[in-house]
C-alpha positions in Angstrom: 22.9 49.9 18.2 20.8 50.8 15.3 21.0 54.5 14.1 17.5 55.9 14.7 17.9 58.5 11.9 17.9 55.8 9.3 14.7 54.2 8.1 14.5 50.4 8.1 12.6 48.7 5.4 10.7 45.5 6.2 11.4 42.4 4.2 9.5 39.2 4.0 6.8 38.4 6.6 6.1 40.8 9.4 8.7 40.4 12.1 10.9 38.2 10.0 14.5 39.4 10.1 13.7 42.6 11.8 16.0 44.0 14.4 13.6 44.8 17.4 15.8 47.8 18.2 15.4 49.2 14.7 13.3 52.4 14.3 11.9 54.7 11.6 12.1 58.5 11.9 9.2 60.5 10.5 8.5 64.2 10.7 5.0 65.7 10.5 3.6 69.3 10.5 0.4 70.2 12.2 -1.3 73.5 12.9 -0.3 75.0 16.2 -3.9 75.0 17.4 -4.0 71.2 16.8 -0.6 70.4 18.4 -1.9 69.7 21.9 -4.5 67.3 20.5 -1.8 65.4 18.5 0.4 65.3 21.6 -2.5 63.8 23.7 -3.2 61.1 21.0 0.5 60.0 21.2 0.5 60.2 25.0 -2.6 58.0 25.1 -0.9 55.5 22.8 1.8 54.7 25.3 4.9 53.2 23.8 3.8 53.4 20.2 6.5 55.9 19.4 8.7 58.7 20.9 8.0 62.2 19.7 9.5 65.7 20.1 8.7 69.1 18.9 11.3 70.5 16.6 12.4 74.1 17.0 10.0 76.9 16.0 9.6 80.6 16.3 7.0 82.4 18.4 3.9 83.1 16.2 4.5 80.2 13.9 1.2 78.8 12.7 2.4 75.2 12.7 4.5 72.7 14.8 6.8 70.2 13.4 7.2 67.0 15.3 9.7 64.2 14.9 8.5 60.7 15.6 10.8 57.8 16.3 8.9 54.7 15.7 10.0 51.1 16.5 9.6 49.1 13.3 7.1 46.8 15.0 4.9 49.7 15.9 4.9 51.2 12.3 1.5 49.8 11.2 -0.1 51.2 14.3 1.6 54.7 14.0 0.5 54.7 10.3 -3.1 54.0 11.4 -2.9 56.8 14.0 -1.6 59.3 11.5 -4.3 58.4 8.9 -6.9 58.9 11.6 -5.4 62.2 12.6 -5.3 63.4 9.1 -9.0 62.6 8.8 -9.9 64.3 12.1 -7.8 67.4 11.3 -9.3 67.9 7.9 -6.2 67.0 6.1 -4.0 69.5 8.0 -1.4 67.0 8.9 1.6 66.8 6.6 4.5 64.4 6.4 7.8 66.3 5.9 10.8 65.0 4.0 13.9 64.3 6.0 17.1 65.3 4.3 19.5 62.3 4.0 22.6 64.4 3.8 
């Protein structure tokens, strides 16, 4: 089984030589006030990715989400994230994932 914590780079034509079980992990940060909206977008986009909220403290002004994206859905998730960034006036940030 593919380790979902490792990103998979696409090579060649879309779908060519890609393990359908492969996934990419992304982490994003949104304002707490926007988090319910972001959750609803991913819920409405059934099957495009799995997401979970990372630990946070009461009163934090942001929420960090981890997205696990099947490689075949990556273009659609990128489109959704770009649209969300526009709708949220740029207040959606991609976080680096430590590879340690």
